[in-house]
KOLTI-131600 format. One record per residue (C-alpha): y, z, x; residue in three letters. Coordinates in steps of 0.5 Angstrom, whole numbers, plus 2048, in hexadecimal, padded with zeros to 3 digits. Example, Ala and Ser with C-alpha at 12.3 -4.5 7.8 and 13.67 -1.06 7.14 Angstrom:
BEGIN
7F7810819ALA;7FE80E81BSER;
end
This chain:
BEGIN
8A891C8EAMET;8A59188EFALA;8A39128EBSER;8AA9128E8LEU;8AD9158EELYS;8B190F8F3LYS;8B19108FAVAL;8B99118FATRP;8B9916900LEU;8BA911906LYS;8BD90C901LYS;8C39108FFILE;8C4915906TRP;8C390F90BMET;8C790A907LYS;8CD910907LYS;8CD91190EILE;8D190B90FTRP;8D790E90CILE;8D5915910LEU;8D6911916LEU;8DC90D914PHE;8DF915914ALA;8DC91691ALEU;8DE91091EVAL;8E691091ASER;8E991691DALA;8EB912924ASN;8ED90A924ALA;8F190C92BLEU;8ED909930TYR;8EE901932SER;8E88FD931ASP;8E78F7937VAL;8E18F5932PHE;8E48EE92EGLU;8E88ED935GLU;8E18EC939VAL;8DF8E9932VAL;8E48E4933SER;8E38E293ALYS;8DB8E193AILE;8DB8DD934LYS;8DB8D6937ASP;8D68D893DLYS;8CE8D893CSER;8CA8DD93ALEU;8C78DF941LEU;8CE8E0944GLU;8D18E493DGLN;8CB8E993FILE;8CC8EA946LEU;8D48EA945TYR;8D28F093FLEU;8CE8F3944ASP;8D38F7947LYS;8D58FA940TYR;8CF8FC93EVAL;8CE901945GLU;8D3907943GLU;8D690493CGLY;8D8908935SER;8D8902931ASP;8D190092EVAL;8D48F992CARG;8D38F6933PHE;8CC8F8933PHE;8CA8F592CILE;8CD8EF92FLEU;8C98F0935LYS;8C38F0932ALA;8C48EB92DLYS;8C68E6933ASN;8BF8E9936GLU;8BB8E7930ILE;8BE8E1930LYS;8BD8DF937SER;8B68E1936GLY;8B78E793AASP;8B38EC935PHE;8B18F193AILE;8B88F193CGLY;8BB8F2935ALA;8B68F7934ALA;8B98FB93ALYS;8C08FA937THR;8BF8FC930SER;8BB903933LEU;8C0904937LEU;8C5903931ALA;8C190892DARG;8C190E933GLU;8C990D933ARG;8CA90C92CPHE;8C490E927GLY;8C190A922ASP;8C590591ESER;8C290091ASER;8C48FB91FGLU;8C28FD925ILE;8BA8FF922LEU;8BA8F791FASN;8BC8F5926LEU;8B78F992ALEU;8B18F7923GLY;8B38F0924LEU;8B28F192DSER;8AC8F492BTYR;8A98EF927PHE;8AA8EA92BTYR;8A78ED930LEU;8A18EE92CASN;8A28F692BASP;8A08F6924TYR;8A08FE924GLU;8A78FE927LYS;8A98FA923SER;8A78FC91CPHE;8A990391EARG;8B0901920CYS;8B18FD919PHE;8AE903915ASN;8B3908918LYS;8B9903917SER;8B6903910LEU;8B690A910ALA;8BE909911ILE;8C090590CASP;8B9903908ASN;8BD8FD905GLU;8BD8FA90BASP;8BA8F3909ASN;8BA8F1911PHE;8B58F6912ALA;8B18F690CLYS;8AF8EE90DGLY;8AC8F0914TYR;8A88F6912LEU;8A68F290BSER;8A48EC911ILE;8A18F1916ILE;89D8F4911ASP;89B8EF90BPRO;8988F1904TYR;8918EE905THR;88C8F3900LYS;8888ED8FDPRO;8878EF8F5SER;8838EA8F0TYR;8878E78E9LYS;8858E28E4ASN;8898DD8E1ILE;8898DA8DBGLU;88C8D48D9ASN;8908D78D2THR;8948D28CFGLU;89A8D08D1SER;8A18D18CEILE;8A78CC8CDASP;8A98CB8D4ILE;8AD8C58D3ALA;8B18C88CDGLY;8B28CF8D1LEU;8B48CA8D7LEU;8B98C68D2GLU;8BC8CD8D0GLU;8BE8CE8D7PHE;8C18C88D8ASN;8C58C88D3ALA;8C88CF8D4LYS;8C98CE8DCTYR;8CA8CA8E2ASP;8C68CC8E7PRO;8CA8CA8ECALA;8CF8D08EAASP;8CA8D58EALEU;8CA8D98F0LYS;8C38DC8EFASN;8BD8DA8F2SER;8B98DA8ECTYR;8B98DA8E5VAL;8B58DD8DFTYR;8B48D88D9LEU;8B08DC8D6LEU;8AF8E48D8ASN;8AA8E78D2GLU;8A68EE8D1LYS;8A18EF8CCGLU;89F8F58CAVAL;8988F78C6GLU;8988FE8C5ILE;8919018C4ILE;8929088C2ASP;89990D8C4SER;89790E8CAGLY;8949078CDARG;8979008CDPHE;8948F98D0ASN;89A8F48D2TYR;89B8ED8D4VAL;8A18EA8D8VAL;8A38E38D8HIS;8A88E08DCCYS;8AA8D98DDVAL;8AF8D88E3VAL;8B38D38E6LYS;8B48D28EDILE;8BB8D08EFLEU;8BB8D18F7SER;8B78D38FDASN;8B88DA8FDASP;8B48DA8F6GLY;8AE8D68F9VAL;8AE8DB8FDGLY;8AE8E08F8MET;8A88DE8F4PHE;8A48DA8FAARG;8A18E18FBASP;8A28E48F4PHE;8A08EB8F2SER;8A18EF8EBTYR;8A08F78EBSER;89C8FB8E7TYR;89A9028E6ASN;8929018E8SER;8909088E5TYR;8929068DEGLU;8918FE8DETYR;88D8F98E1LYS;88F8F28E3ALA;88E8EB8E0ASP;8918E48E2VAL;8908E18DBLEU;8958DA8DEARG;8988D98E4ALA;89A8D28E8GLY;8A08CD8E9SER;8A28C78E5TYR;8A38C08E8SER;8A98BC8E6THR;8A58B98E0GLU;8A58C08DELEU;89D8C08DEGLU;89B8C78E0PHE;8968C98E6LYS;8938CF8E7SER;8938D38EDILE;88C8D48F2ASN;8898DA8EEPRO;8878DC8F5LYS;88D8DE8F7ASN;88E8E48F1ILE;88E8EA8F5VAL;8908F28F4ASN;8948F58F9ILE;8978FB8FBASP;89E8FC8FDLYS;89F902901ASN;8A6906901SER;8AA905908SER;8AB90C907SER;8A791190CGLU;8A7915905ASN;8A4911900SER;89D90F8FEPHE;89C90B8F8TYR;8959098F6SER;8969088EEASN;89C9028F0ARG;8988FD8F1LYS;89A8F58F1TYR;8968EF8EEVAL;8988E98F2ALA;8978E28F3PHE;89A8DC8F7PRO;89E8D68F3PHE;89D8D18F9PRO;8A18CA8F9ASP;8A88CD8F6LEU;8AE8CA8F7GLN;8B58CB8F5SER;8B58C88EEGLY;8AE8CB8ECSER;8AB8CE8E5LEU;8A68D28E6LEU;8A28D78E1GLU;89E8DD8E1PHE;89B8E18DCLYS;8988E88DDILE;8948ED8D9LYS;8948F48DBPHE;88F8F88D6SER;88E8FF8D5SER;8899028DATHR;8899088D5GLY;88C90D8D9LYS;89390F8D8THR;8989148DCLEU;89B9168D5SER;8989178CFPRO;89D9138CBLYS;89F90C8CELEU;8A69098CFPHE;8A99028D0ASP;8B09008D3GLN;8B18F98D3TYR;8B78F68D6LEU;8BA8EF8D4PHE;8BF8EF8DASER;8BE8EE8E1SER;8C28EC8E7SER;8BF8E48E6VAL;8C18E08DFPRO;8BC8E08DBVAL;8BC8DB8D5SER;8B88DF8D0THR;8B68E68D0ALA;8B08E88CCARG;8AD8EF8C9TYR;8A78EE8C5LYS;8A48F58C3ILE;89E8F58BETHR;89A8FC8BBTYR;8968FF8B6PRO;8998FF8AFGLY;8989078B0TYR;89C9088B6LEU;8A39098B5LYS;8A79088BCPRO;8AD90A8BDASN;8B19038BFILE;8B89038C1ARG;8BC8FC8C4VAL;8C28FE8C8ILE;8C78F98CAGLY;8C88F28C9GLY;8C78ED8C3ASP;8C08EE8C2VAL;8BC8EA8BDLEU;8B78EE8B9ARG;8B18EC8B5SER;8AB8EF8B2GLU;8A48EC8AFSER;89E8EF8ADTHR;8978ED8AEASP;8928F18AAGLY;8918F88ACGLU;8968F68B3LYS;89F8F68B3ILE;8A18F18B8SER;8A98F28BAGLU;8AC8ED8BEVAL;8B38EE8C2PHE;8B68E88C5GLU;8BD8E78C9TYR;8BF8E08CBSER;8C38E08D2TYR;8C48E78D3PRO;8CA8EA8D8PRO;8C88E98DFVAL;8C98F08E3PHE;8CA8EF8EBASN;8CA8F78EDLEU;8CA8F68F4ALA;8D08F98F6TYR;8D08FE8EFGLU;8CF9058EESER;8CB9048E7VAL;8C49028E5SER;8C18FC8E2ILE;8BE9008DDTYR;8C59038DBASP;8C98FD8DAVAL;8C38F88D8SER;8C28F78D0PRO;8BB8FA8CEGLN;8B68FC8CAVAL;8B39028CBLEU;8AC9058C7VAL;8A990C8C7GLY;8A59108C3PHE;8A69168C5TYR;8AA91A8BEASP;8AF91E8C2SER;8B09218C8TRP;8AE9288C7ASP;8A79248C7GLU;8A99218CDVAL;8AA9288D1SER;8A492B8CDLEU;89F9268D0TRP;8A29278D8TYR;8A392E8D7ASN;89C92F8D6GLY;89B92A8DCILE;89F92F8E0PHE;89D9358DEGLU;8969348DFARG;8989338E6ALA;89D9388E6VAL;89893D8E3SER;89393C8E8ALA;8939438EBLYS;88E9448F2ASP;88F94A8F4GLY;88E9488FBASP;8939448FBLEU;8989498F8ASP;89794D8FEGLU;898948903ALA;89E945900LEU;8A194D900LEU;89F94E906LYS;8A3948909GLU;8A9948904LEU;8A9950906ALA;8AF951901ILE;8B19588FFTYR;8B89568FDGLU;8BB9598F6PRO;8C09548F5ASP;8BC94F8F1LYS;8C19498F3LEU;8BF9498FALYS;8B894A8F9THR;8B99438F5VAL;8BD9418FAGLU;8B79438FFLYS;8B19408FCILE;8B59398FBTYR;8B6939903GLN;8AF93B904TYR;8AC935900VAL;8B2931902GLN;8AF932909LYS;8A7933909ASN;8A592D903ILE;8A7927906ARG;8A9922900TYR;8A491C900VAL;8A59178FAALA;89E9178F6LEU;89B9128F1GLU;8949138F1LEU;8909128EAGLY;8929178E5GLU;89591B8EAGLY;89B9178E9ALA;89D91B8E4MET;8989218E5VAL;89A9268EBPRO;89692A8F0HIS;8949318EFTHR;8999368F4PRO;8929378F8LYS;8919308F9GLU;89892F8FAILE;8989358FFTYR;893932903LYS;89692B904ASN;89C92D906LYS;89F928903PHE;8A09258FBGLY;8A49208F7ASP;8AA9228F2CYS;8A69268EDLYS;8A19298F2ASP;8A792C8F5GLN;8AA92F8EEALA;8A39328ECVAL;8A39358F3PHE;8AA9388F3MET;8A993A8EBALA;8A393E8EETYR;8A69428F3ILE;8AC9438EELEU;8A79468EAASN;8A394A8EELEU;8AB94E8F0PHE;8AC94E8E8GLY;8B19498E8ILE;8B09438E2ASP;8B093C8E3ALA;8AE9368E0LYS;8AE92E8E2PRO;8B592A8E1ALA;8B39238E0LEU;8B891E8E2ILE;8BA9168E3SER;8BE9168E9THR;8C49128EAILE;8C190C8EDASP;8BC90C8E8ASN;8C090B8E1GLY;8C290F8DBARG;8BD9128D6VAL;8BD9108CFASN;8BD9168CBGLU;8BC9138C4GLU;8B59118C7ILE;8B19178CAPRO;8AC9158D0SER;8AA9188D7PRO;8AB9118DATYR;8B29118DATYR;8B29178E0PHE;8B09158E8ASN;8B191C8EAHIS;8B09238E8VAL;8B49298EBILE;8B49318E9VAL;8B89348E4TYR;8BA93B8E5ILE;8BD93E8DDPRO;8C19448DDVAL;8BC94A8DDGLN;8BE9518E0ASN;8C19518E7GLY;8C394A8E6ILE;8C99498E3SER;8C99418E2SER;8C493B8E2GLU;8C29388E8ILE;8BF9318EAPHE;8BB9318F1CYS;8B992B8F4ASP;8B492C8FATHR;8B29258FCTHR;8B89248FFSER;8B7929905SER;8BD92A908VAL;8C192B901THR;8C5932901GLN;8C39378FBPHE;8C79368F5LEU;8C992F8F7ASN;8C59298F5LEU;8C49228F8PRO;8C991D8F6SER;8C49198F1VAL;8C29208EDASP;8C99218ECGLN;8CD9208E5GLY;8C691D8E2VAL;8C391E8DCARG;8BC9228DCGLY;8B79248D7LEU;8B692C8D9VAL;8B19308D6VAL;8B39378D3ASP;8AF93D8D3LYS;8AB93B8CCSER;8A99358CFGLY;8AD9308CBALA;8B392C8CEGLY;8BB92B8CEPHE;8BF9268D3PHE;8C39298D7ALA;8C89258DCTHR;8C79288E3THR;8CD92A8E8PRO;8D29268ECVAL;8D49298F2ILE;8DB92A8F3ALA;8DF9268F8PRO;8E092C8FCGLU;8D992D8FEGLN;8D8927900ASN;8DD926906ARG;8DE92390DILE;8E3927912VAL;8E6924918GLU;8EA92791EILE;8ED924923TYR;8F1926929LYS;8F492292EALA;8F7924935ALA;8FB91E938LEU;8FC91C93EASN;901917941LEU;8FC911941SER;8FA913939GLY;8F391693BSER;8F291D93BGLY;8EE923939GLU;8EB923932ILE;8E892792DPHE;8E5925926TYR;8E1929921SER;8DE92791AGLU;8DB92A915THR;8D5928910PHE;8D492B909SER;8D192A904GLY;8CE923902SER;8D1920909TYR;8CD92690DSER;8C7923909GLU;8C991C90BILE;8C991E912LEU;8C2923912ARG;8BE91D90FTYR;8C0919915SER;8BE91F919PHE;8B791E916ILE;8B291F91CASN;8B6920921ARG;8B7926926SER;8BD92A927GLU;8BF92792DLYS;8BE92092AGLU;8C2922924ILE;8C8923929GLU;8C791D92DGLY;8C7919926TYR;8CE91C924LEU;8D191C92BLEU;8CF91592CASP;8D3913925ILE;8D8917928GLN;8D891392ELYS;8DA90D92BLYS;8E191092AASN;8E0915930PHE;8DC911935PRO;8DE91793BGLN;8DA91C936LEU;8D592093ALYS;8CF924937PRO;8D292B93BGLN;8D892A936ASN;8D4929930PHE;8D392F92BSER;8CE92F925LEU;8CE93491FLYS;8CA933919GLY;8C692D91AALA;8BF93091BLYS;8C0935914GLU;8BC93390EGLN;8C393190BSER;8CB93390BGLY;8D093190FPRO;8CF92E916ILE;8D592E91AGLU;8D692A921ALA;8DB92B926SER;8DD92792DTYR;8E1928932SER;8E2922938ALA;8E891E93DPHE;8E9918939GLU;8ED91193BLYS;8F190E936ASN;8F2913932LEU;8FA90F931ALA;8FC909933SER;8FF908939VAL;90590493BPHE;906903943TYR;90C907942ASP;90A90C940GLY;90A90D93AARG;90590E935LEU;90490C92CLYS;8FF910929ILE;8FC90C923LYS;8FA90F91CTYR;8F790C916THR;8F3910911VAL;8EF90A911GLY;8EC90690CASN;8EB90B906LEU;8E7907901ALA;8E2905906GLY;8E190C908PHE;8E090E901LEU;8DC908900ASN;8E09068FALEU;8E08FF8F7PRO;8E68FB8F6GLU;8E38F98EFLYS;8DD8F98EBSER;8DA8F78E5ASN;8D88FD8E3PHE;8DB9058E4ASP;8DA9078EBHIS;8D690E8ECARG;8D69118F3ARG;8D09148F6ASP;8D491B8F6PHE;8DB91E8F6LEU;8DE91F8FDSER;8E4922901SER;8E7920908TYR;8EB92490DTYR;8ED922913LYS;8F2925918MET;8F492191FILE;8F9924924GLU;8FC922929TYR;900925930LYS;904920934ALA;90592193BPRO;90B92693DGLU;91292393BASN;90E91E936TYR;91291D930ASP;91291792AILE;91791292CILE;91490D926GLU;91190D91FGLY;91191291AGLU;90B916915VAL;90D91A90EARG;90991E90AASN;90591A905PHE;90191B8FFSER;8FE9188F9ARG;8F991B8F3GLU;8F79188EDASN;8F091A8E8LYS;8EC9178EETYR;8EF9198F5VAL;8F391E8F8TYR;8F691B8FFLEU;8FB920903ASP;8FE91E90APHE;90292390ELYS;905922915VAL;908928919ASP;90B92891FLYS;90A92F923LYS;90E92E929GLU;91192892CVAL;90B92592FASN;90692892ATHR;903923923LEU;8FF92691ETHR;8FC921918PHE;8F9924912GLU;8F591F90DPHE;8F1922907GLU;8ED91D902LEU;8EA9208FCLYS;8E691C8F7PHE;8E691E8F1LYS;8E291B8EBLYS;8DB9178ECARG;8DC9128E7THR;8E290D8E7ILE;8E39088E2PRO;8E39018E5LYS;8E99008E2GLU;8EC9058E7ASP;8E99038EDLEU;8EF8FE8EFPRO;8F49048EEGLU;8F09088F2LEU;8F09048F8HIS;8F89028F7LYS;8F990A8F8THR;8F490A8FDLEU;8F7905901ASN;8FF9078FFGLU;8FC90E903PHE;8F990A908THR;900906909SER;90490C909ALA;90091090ETHR;8FF90B913THR;90490B919PHE;90590B921GLU;90990F925LEU;90C90E92BTHR;90D914930LEU;910913937ALA;91291993BASN;91A91B93ATHR;91B91D941LYS;91991C948ASP;913917949PHE;90E91894EASP;90B910950HIS;907912955ILE;903917951GLY;90391294BPHE;90090C94FTYR;8FB911953GLU;8F991494BSER;8F890C94ALEU;8F490A94FVAL;8EF91094FLYS;8EF910947ASP;8EE908946TYR;8E890794BGLU;8E4905946LEU;8DD903946LYS;8DB90093FGLU;8D390193EALA;8CF900938TYR;8C8901936GLU;8C28FD933ASN;8BD8FF92ETYR;8B78FB92FILE;8B88FA936ARG;8B5901937LYS;8B1901931MET;8AD8FC935ILE;8AD8FF93BGLU;8AA906938LEU;8A5901935ARG;8A990492EASN;8A58FE92ATYR;8A5901923ASP;8AD901924LYS;8AE8FA926ALA;8AA8F8920MET;8AE8FC91BGLU;8B48F991FVAL;8B28F291ESER;8B18F3917ASN;8B88F5916ARG;8BB8EF91AALA;8B78EA916ILE;8B98ED90FSER;8C08EE912LYS;8C08E7916PHE;8BC8E2912LYS;8BD8DC916ASP;8BD8DF91DHIS;8B58DC91EILE;8B58E0925ASN;8B48E6921PHE;8AE8E491DTYR;8AC8E1924LEU;8AC8E8927ILE;8A88EB922LYS;8A38E6921SER;8A18E8929SER;8A28EF928ILE;89C8EE922GLN;8988EA926PHE;8978EF92CASP;8958F4928ARG;8908EF925GLY;8938EE91EASP;8928E791FASN;8938E5917LYS;8998E9917GLY;89C8E591DALA;89A8DF91AGLU;89D8E1913ASN;8A38E3918THR;8A48DC91BLEU;8A38D9913LEU;8A88DD911ALA;8AD8DA916ALA;8AB8D3914LEU;8AD8D490DSER;8B48D6910VAL;8B58D0915ASP;8AF8CB914SER;8B08C791ALYS;8B18CD91FASN;8AE8CB925VAL;8AD8D2929GLU;8A98D4922ILE;8A48CF923TYR;8A48D192BTYR;8A28D8928TYR;89D8D5923LEU;89A8D2928ILE;8998D792DASP;8968DB928LEU;8908D7925TYR;88F8D592DLYS;88E8DD92ELYS;88B8DF928SER;8868D892ASER;8878D6923ASN;8878CE924ASP;8878CC91CMET;88D8CE91CLYS;8908CC922LEU;88E8C5920GLU;8928C6919LYS;8988C991CILE;8988C4922LEU;8978BE91DLEU;89D8C1919GLU;8A28C191EILE;8A18BB921ASN;8A28B891BGLU;8A88BC919LYS;8AB8BC920ILE;8A98B5922PRO;8A98B2929ASN;8AA8BA92DASN;8A68B9933PRO;8A58C1934ALA;8A18C092DPHE;89D8BA92FILE;89B8BD935GLY;89A8C3932GLU;8948BF92DTHR;8918BA932THR;8908C1936SER;88D8C492FPHE;8888BE92ETYR;8868BD936ASN;8858C5935ARG;8808C4930ILE;87D8BE933GLY;8808B992EGLU;8828B4933TYR;8828AF92FGLN;8878B292ALYS;88B8B4931ALA;88B8AD933VAL;88D8AA92CASP;8928B092BPHE;8968AE932ILE;8968A7931LYS;8998A792ASER;89E8AB92EALA;89F8A6934ILE;8A08A092EGLU;8A68A492CLYS;8A98A6933ASP;8A68A1938LYS;8AA8A493EASN;8A88AB93EASN;8A58AD944SER;8A18B3941ASN;89E8B093CTYR;89A8AB941TYR;8998B2945SER;8958B493EASP;8928AD93DLEU;88F8AE944GLY;88C8B5943TYR;8898B393DSER;8868AD940TYR;8838B2946SER;8808B6942LEU;87C8B093EMET;87A8AE945ARG;87E8A7944ASN;8808A794BPHE;8848A094BSER;8888A2944GLU;8898A9947ALA;88C8A694EGLU;8908A194AARG;8938A6946ALA;8958AB94CPHE;8988A5950LEU;89C8A394BLYS;89F8AA94ASER;8A08AA951ILE;8A48A3951GLU;8A88A694BLEU;8A98AD94EASP;8A88AE956LYS;8A98B5955LYS;8A48B694FASN;8A08BB953HIS;89A8BD94DPRO;8998B594EALA;89A8B5956LEU;8958BB956ASN;8908B8950ASN;88F8B2954LEU;88D8B495BALA;8888B8957TRP;8858B3954LEU;8848B095ATYR;8818B695DCYS;87D8B6957GLU;87A8AF959ASN;87A8B195FASN;87F8A9961VAL;8858A9963PHE;8858AF968ILE;88B8AE96CLYS;8908AB966GLU;88D8B1962ALA;8908B6968ILE;8978B2967GLY;8978B395FTYR;8968BA960SER;89A8BC966ILE;8A08B9961LYS;89E8BD95BALA;89D8C4960CYS;8A58C2963GLU;8A78C295CLEU;8A48C8959SER;8A28CC95FPRO;89F8D395BLEU;89A8CF957ASN;8948D2959ASP;8908CB956ALA;8948C6959TYR;8928CA960LEU;88B8CB95EASP;88B8C395DTHR;88E8C2964LEU;8898C6967ALA;8848C2963GLU;8868BC966ALA;8878BE96DTYR;8808C196CTYR;87C8BA96ALEU;8808B7970ASP;87D8BC975LYS;8848C0977GLN;8818C6976TYR;8868CA97AASP;88C8C7975LYS;8878C896FALA;8868D0970ILE;88D8D1972GLU;88F8CD96BTHR;88A8D1967ILE;88D8D896AASN;8948D6968LYS;8918D5960ALA;88D8DC961ILE;8938DF963LYS;8978DD95DILE;8918DE958ASN;88D8E495CPRO;8888E5956ASN;8868DE954TYR;87F8DE958THR;87E8D7957TYR;8838D695DLEU;87F8DB961THR;8798D695FGLN;87C8D1962GLN;87E8D4969LEU;8778D7969GLU;8758CF968LYS;87A8CC96CILE;8788D1972LYS;8718D0971LYS;8728C8973ALA;8768CA978ARG;8708CE97BGLU;86C8C897AGLU;8708C397EMET;8718C8984GLU;8698C9984LYS;8688C1984ASN;86D8C0989LYS;
end
């Protein structure tokens, strides 16, 4: 159900990719790492020296950290092109990662390539859609600017003083770590009939930090625009004297916030948005919004759910419902000390549910939903679950029964199934829908609940969950197989309260195939995951309660299956044949099954088979730098689902640590098992794993001939409890051959919070017992020459590093640069260079408003950062926005007074727009504060020259030169002043020569000198000088005109001789 269906595929799988990468890289930590040594050597060097030093490690290296460090330093130094090239090299070598994409997007942003920057941040968000850095940049690049008119009514206020007094009596704001709190969080519901209602949200908020200011400065509140329209009744802030100041009604807008997922289109979900200006830490604000029924509904009977708790403290949470007396709503209060009262007004009944200081739930690292833990009120009008089932079955059956002969013929021809085995028939149909109907979440009017017809779905080649369920059921019916919808609430969506029937709990629809002729057990199918194997389910679908429609159209609750750990499995085989220097031939294979293969396949989306091979190869090259494509084999990656097997072979260094006396040391550990399992040490709630899993690793070392263990020991070790099975075995097959085997199986999906410490203890004990070092040595004759020859040959290392952003800019892939920039800002919120890159990209792409918003966002982080103002000044200059330019110049001179650069910019601005007196007055005020600043007098002289005030201009220029004899702008401008007025030309030549000596490649200075020679009738020198200027700036037609003028004068002089 698209209105209910959350976009969970990428969120779940891409978030888990890091668990998988942990498994991929954990097999070998046996080669030496010089990164820390290099960092230590260069930490005290300048940025340029560090970049130059890192170059040699980025030439052919295998450690991505060098690339990342080099790119960061290039960004810090302002070499954004270099940073982009380095980042692109990193991406080419190591594949996509959030950090590389962030750096690349940031570089594009600073280079004003907003399109590439946007793509980089989007791709980063596809890897981890909780990357706030990427989200932040994307929100700045593509701001929400759709206007909408709303009306504000000054409704009666409430007892703000009383609310504030209650809060202060309960809390000390200094003790609260939240950025804001609710003094009041109230929802008033007015039931119209059993299917429609209006509601009002009324909140009073106290801001506690600058983060809170940022959250409410540009405030928005979401609602379903298909069923409701929004009106802001009251919105504003309070002064310290508690006087209410309303916001500007013109600033109230309706906006869409498009999902970051390419698989999602949302239209019903809108936001009523308005800014709260002049907020600061300690501010009080109030808003009251009415959502009125449009008369349209997605379900024939209404449902409402009010949560008393949230992630921030609430002083008073109140829910009020008013309904006609003839209606009998089903109301349920769950959890907490909720006070309930009832009153009657004529034919209407009102019930109020109030909770003072409800519990606060910070669920950032928890595996439960706020819907599962918060005290709440549920209101529904459905009489039974059968009523829900019959209603939705009617919708579903109307679509499934929309028979079309042409469609049937086309489907039967495409499928070409002549399989007597019904289970195999179901599997082929399942795979056909997976492959041919792309999942796209849709919330378009009533389409949020009502699926398209099979013909429409077939034509479109895409559909949401309910569309895919309809389409699969339709095809199954063609083959005589009965199928029904199953409405489920995925793991991330909260549990269903079976006492209050309603379809609104559910966010997903899958197919249920009951037991029937040829099918011996019930089957649940979810085709929205295009990579999930038949008879498996995506992890978010597993073990959840669902409403299944039976043959009669009525419904029953069933729990979806949880896939066994043996099906979600990683198998790694590692074999190494060591030589005398600890290097040698390796063979490495890994097989991913079940959910792990799904994780990989999601990372393969839109990649060719060759790109997939390169992607996996790059991951392994972090451990095995010498891996080559010709040594790589990949099986199953292009299959729709099922296991994926990759194998590698290469000659690698540092497979074992080597001593100069020839000894070899093998280090082994199973690693951080809790980290691999993503298992928290403690939790406020029971911890739920995404899926059950198993893992097997076998490592075999074959040492050189005559090598044997001389130090260290290892033994078999096992542990098992109701949650995990752990087993480690060692086998010495030959004198010089050792084999280690490790097996892990996670058997329970939910771990009670009280059992987490004991489970961690078990994992740590196992890790400790299976962590060891073995020293091997040649127990017979040792070939010293052979050993050192091998050592010299194998360890001629050329560390190489990549940089993502550099390459992307080189390829002009600006969308990627934008994407990385957004993530960079999300992750490194205080790193101003990220904002500057992004604004540059936006400007180059013509998005002046976006660039401005980005820079203003940067100012909210660091309001006195000089670079931000430089960029704003440049933006307003290039966009010819003099009004904003003047405003920002005056603002920065006030915030950062006595800054010569900004003073010069301000003076130049007034000169450019012809406000010469303003320029003079401004620079004079600067001189009063710094009477020995040569540049100020130079600027003053220039402004006077524009005013045609020769004497004051000359006086200022001479004073400037007196203070600094090397001030070449003053020297040049004084010379030009004399030339303009055709006085003191010899002196003009002298000043101009000095200016050109100080800045020999300045074509303007050469033009001044040429003009002085011209006025002095030294035409040959004038021609020689102007030709130098033309060589520097050949496209400047003015210089060519000057040359022609001088030549003509020389010709006239020669004629008159």
